[in-house]
N, C-alpha and C positions, 0 to 999 in steps of 0.2 A: 205514572200517574192515575191512570184509569184503573189498572189492577189494584194500586194501593187502596183508591177509593172503593172499589168492590170488595176489597177484603175487611175494611171498615166497615161498611154496610152489613155485611155477613155477621161480623163480631158483635155490632149493635144487638141484630137481630137473635142470636143465641143469647145475650144477657138479659135481655127482654123474656125470651121465654124461659130462662132460668127462674127471672125474677117472679113470672106468673106460678111457676109450679111452687115457689117457696109461699106463696100465698093460699095455696090449697091446705087442707087440714094436715096432712102428712108433712108439708113441707113447714108451714108453724110449728108444729111440734120440735121438728128437726132443730130450727133456729133456737128454741127454748133450752133445748139440750145443750147448744153450742154456747149460747150465752151464758148459762150456769157454768160452764167449764170454763169461759173467759172470764168471769166475775172472780174466780180463784186465781187466775194466772195474772192477768192485765195488772193487780193492785201492788205486784213486787217488781215490775219494771217501771224504772223511773226516768225523767229526762224533761226537755222543754216541749218538744214537739212528737206528735203521734198522728201516725197516718194510718186510714183504712183505705185499702183500695178495692173497690167493688162493692155493691150493697146490695147482696141477696134479700129479697123481702123487703126491701127499701129499709132497712132495720138499722138501728144504732147498737154496734156491739160491743164498743168502747167505753160505755157509762160508767163503768167500775173503775176506769183507769184512773191514776193521780196525776197523770201529766196533764199539765194545765191546757196547754193549746192543742186540741184534737180536731184532725179535718178528716172528711169523708170525700173521697174521690169516687163518683161514680163512672161506670165504663159505657154508660149509653146517654144521651143527652137527656137532662131535665131542667125544670125549672131551678133559679138560683135560690138559694135561701137558706135555711136551717133545719134541721132535723133533730128535734129534741135538744135545741140550742146547739148542735154542734154545725158548724159550717160545713160546706158541701160545693164539689165542682166535677168539672166534666174532663176525663183526661184518658188517655192510653196507658195500660199497665206496661206495656215494654218501652215506652218513652215517656217516664214520669217528669210531670213539670216542676221539677224542684231541684236547687241547687247541690252542688255535690257536697256530701257530708255534711247535710242539715237538718236530718231528721233523726229521734234517738230511738223511735219504736214504729214498725211497718207491720201492718195486719194483713194477711192475704186470705179473706175467706173465699174459698171455692174458685180461684182463680185462675191456679195452675192447670186445673183439668180442663179449662174453656178457652185457652189460648193457644193458637196455632206455634207459639214462641216462649215455652216456659222458661228455657235457660236465659235467653233476652230478658224475661221479665225478671228473674234472679239476679242478673247481672245490674240490670237498673237499681236492684233494692240494695245491691252492696253498694252501688255507686252512692246513693243517696243518704245511706246510715253512715253515721257518726262511728270510730271506733270504738268497740264494746256496747254498740247499739244493738238491739234486739228485733228478730224477725219472729213473727206468729204465723203459722201457717196451719189453716183449718182445711181439710181435704176429704174427698171421698177414698175408703179404703179398698183397693181392689182384691182383697182377698175377704169376702164377708159375704153374709146371706143377701145384702142388696145388689151384690153383682153378679149373683146366679140369678136373681129377679131380673135383672136388667137383659140377659141373653135370655131368658124366657118368656120374656113381656114382649106383646107386639108393638111397644113405644120405644123401642131402644134406640131410635135415631134421633128422639128429641131430648131435650135435656130435663134431667141430669143425666139420664141414662144414656145420652150420646157422649158424654165426656171421655176425655181419656186420663184413667186413674192411674196416679203414680204411688207405689208403695212408698212407704216412711222409709224403708232402707236404702230405695233408690233416690229418695230426697237428700236424705242424708249426704250419701256419696256425691252429689251434685254440690251441695252445700260445703263438702269438706275441701272440695276443689277450689272454691271461691275462698276459703278461708274462715270459714264459719265452724264453730263448734255446737254440737247439739247439747243442750242443756237437759231438756225432757221433751218426753214423747209417750203419747198415749191415746188408746181408743176407745170409742164408747158407742152405743146406740147399738143395742140389738135385738129390736123388736122388727117384725117383718115391715116393709114400706108399703103400707097399705093406706088408704085415704081414711077409712072408716071401721065400723066394726068393733068386735069384742076385744080383738089385738090391741087397739090403741089404748082400749078404757083400761086394758090391764099390761100396759107396756112396762110397768115397774117390774113386775114378776120377769119379764124378758132381760131386762137390766140386771137383776140380781142374778138369774142362773148364767148372762154372758160374762159378766164381771169375774165370778166365782171360778166358770168352767173353760170359759174362752176368752180370755183377756186381751188376746192379739188379734180377734176378728171383728172388732167393731164396724160399723158401716162408716165410720166418721174416725180421724185422727187427728189430733192437735200437736204440735211439733214447736218448740220453742228453740231457737239458735241466737247466738252472739255472734257476733263480727268479730274477729280475731283481731287484736291488735300487731302490726307489724314493727318489730322493732330491729333496725339497722346497728351493725356492728361497725364502727369506723375502720377504716383500713390506710394503714400509712401509704402514701404516694410511693410508686416503685423507684421514682429518681431517690428517694430517701433510703429506702432497704439497698439498693444497690451502690451506694456510694462508697468510694474504697478511700482509705487513709495511706499517705506516706508515713514512714517509722517516725519522723518529726512532727504529725499531727497534720500536716499540711495535706488538703484535698488533693487526691490525685488528677492530673489534668484530662480534659478529654481529649479525643483524638485530633480534632479541630486545633486544640489550644498546644499541640506539639509542636516545635520548630523541626522541621526537614534537617 
C-alpha cells in the first residue's frame, strides 16, 4: 500500500509540473493548436457520454463536441466544480471510475507519455468504451524537432521533456491488439519549442513549411481509433454434430444404453 501511495504522489507531481508548463507561452500556444485540431475532429464523433482524461493547462478541449454529456477527469486533486460548464472530477487513468461499456468517446491529451502503465490505461479505455466507441489520443511525436530539443536541453528531466514519447505507429499496434481500428492519424506543430521571441511570432511560417515538406515530423500527433465490434458466430453443440442415426431413423444408442 505504501508503494502504491508513493507512486500516486509521484504521478500527481508529474501532472502538476506538466500543467505548469502548459501555462507558459509555448504551452499555451501548443494547446491552441491542439484545440484547433480537436475542433475539427470531435464534431464528427457522436454518442451520449464523452470523457476527457487529464487536463493540461486546466483547459476544456472538448467544447466543440456535439456529445451532450461531457466530463473532464483531472489526474491531480483539484477543487470540485465545472470548467466552462463541463463537470470535472479526480481519478486515475489506469483505473477509470466508470462502468464497463458506458462511454462513447474518450480523449487522452498527453496521458500516455506520462503514465508508467500506458498499456493499462488503454485497457481501461477499451473496457469503458461501448462497441464502435471512439478513442482520441493527443501525444508528443518522438520523431520531431521537439525530441531533439529535449535531448539537447538541460531540462530534459522535467515535463514535458521527461515523458516517454510513443510513435503513432507503435500506438496503432497496441490498439490493434485491443481490437481498435485506426480511423485517422496526423501530426502538426513544426515551430521550435521556445517560450518567446521571433520564432513564436512567425510560427505560421514554420507550420506551412512543415506541412508541405515534412508532414510526418510534427511535434504532436492526433490519432482517432474506433473500438471494433466483436461478432460471434453460433456453433452447433458437439452432441448434435456427432449424433448418428440408424437406417430407420432411430438415434443410435450410447454405450451406456446398450444391453450386454
